[in-house]
C-alpha positions in Angstrom: -59.6 -18.0 6.6 -58.0 -22.0 7.1 -56.2 -21.2 4.3 -54.1 -18.1 6.2 -54.0 -20.0 9.2 -52.1 -22.7 7.1 -49.6 -21.0 5.4 -49.0 -18.6 8.4 -48.4 -21.9 10.6 -46.1 -23.0 8.2 -44.3 -20.3 8.2 -43.9 -20.5 11.8 -42.5 -23.8 11.2 -39.7 -23.2 9.2 -38.7 -20.0 11.1 -38.5 -22.3 14.6 -36.5 -24.6 12.8 -34.5 -22.0 10.9 -33.9 -20.2 14.3 -32.9 -24.0 16.1 -30.4 -24.5 13.7 -28.7 -21.1 13.7 -28.8 -21.4 17.3 -27.0 -24.6 18.0 -24.2 -23.2 15.2 -23.6 -20.3 17.7 -23.4 -22.7 20.8 -20.4 -24.8 19.2 -17.2 -24.1 20.4 -13.5 -24.2 18.4 -11.0 -25.4 20.5 -7.8 -23.6 19.3 -5.5 -25.7 21.2 -4.4 -28.6 22.8 -2.6 -29.3 25.9 0.6 -31.9 25.8 1.6 -32.9 29.6 5.2 -32.9 30.0 5.5 -36.5 31.4 9.0 -36.5 32.7 10.4 -36.0 36.5 13.7 -34.7 35.1 14.3 -31.0 34.8 17.5 -31.2 32.5 17.8 -29.9 29.4 17.5 -32.3 27.0 14.4 -33.7 28.9 12.5 -30.7 28.7 12.9 -30.0 25.3 12.6 -33.5 24.1 9.3 -33.8 22.5 9.0 -37.7 23.3 8.8 -36.5 27.0 5.0 -34.7 26.0 1.6 -36.2 25.4 -1.8 -34.8 24.9 -3.4 -35.1 27.6 -6.3 -33.0 30.2 -4.7 -30.2 31.5 -3.8 -31.2 35.5 -0.9 -28.0 36.5 -0.7 -26.6 40.2 1.1 -23.9 40.0 4.2 -24.1 40.7 8.2 -23.5 39.5 8.5 -26.5 36.9 7.2 -27.1 33.2 3.7 -28.8 33.3 2.9 -28.4 30.1 2.5 -26.9 27.0 -0.7 -25.8 24.1 -0.3 -26.3 20.8 -2.7 -26.3 17.7 -2.7 -29.6 16.5 -4.9 -32.5 18.3 -2.6 -35.7 17.9 -4.7 -37.6 19.9 -4.9 -38.6 23.2 -1.5 -40.0 24.7 0.2 -39.1 21.3 3.4 -36.4 21.4 3.0 -32.9 19.4 3.4 -32.1 15.9 7.3 -31.8 15.8 6.9 -28.7 13.7 4.7 -27.2 16.4 7.2 -28.0 19.6 10.2 -26.9 17.7 8.5 -23.7 17.8 8.5 -23.6 21.5 11.2 -25.8 22.8 13.4 -23.4 24.1 10.8 -21.1 25.5 9.8 -24.6 27.3 13.5 -24.5 28.7 13.4 -20.9 29.4 10.0 -21.7 31.6 12.6 -24.1 33.6 15.4 -21.9 34.2 13.1 -19.5 35.4 10.4 -21.1 37.6 7.8 -19.2 35.3 6.2 -19.3 32.2 8.3 -17.7 29.0 5.3 -18.0 27.1 1.0 -18.1 27.7 1.2 -21.4 25.7 3.3 -23.0 29.0 2.0 -24.2 32.0 3.8 -25.2 35.0 3.5 -27.0 38.5 5.2 -27.8 41.3 
């Protein structure tokens, strides 16, 4: 009987450890985009489309008619500019958003 209890106790402990490990994997959230804030006050096309006017930051956009920033797939680190090829792919949409006063794609956020 003692052997039976010990064997089952070890099996239960193994199951508990395995369950905890699986649950921790399921709770992790993968971030698929990172926000690059537009840091200039200018509404000129050359500034809206200038990669140097965007830096990785926490989103803080009140709804409005001007470009606030853009979500892109790569994290380049706080305060850094986006990956050039990713930015180039949305550059014209940023300008279209500014002209229209509303986002040209779901990646783009607007502000007042």
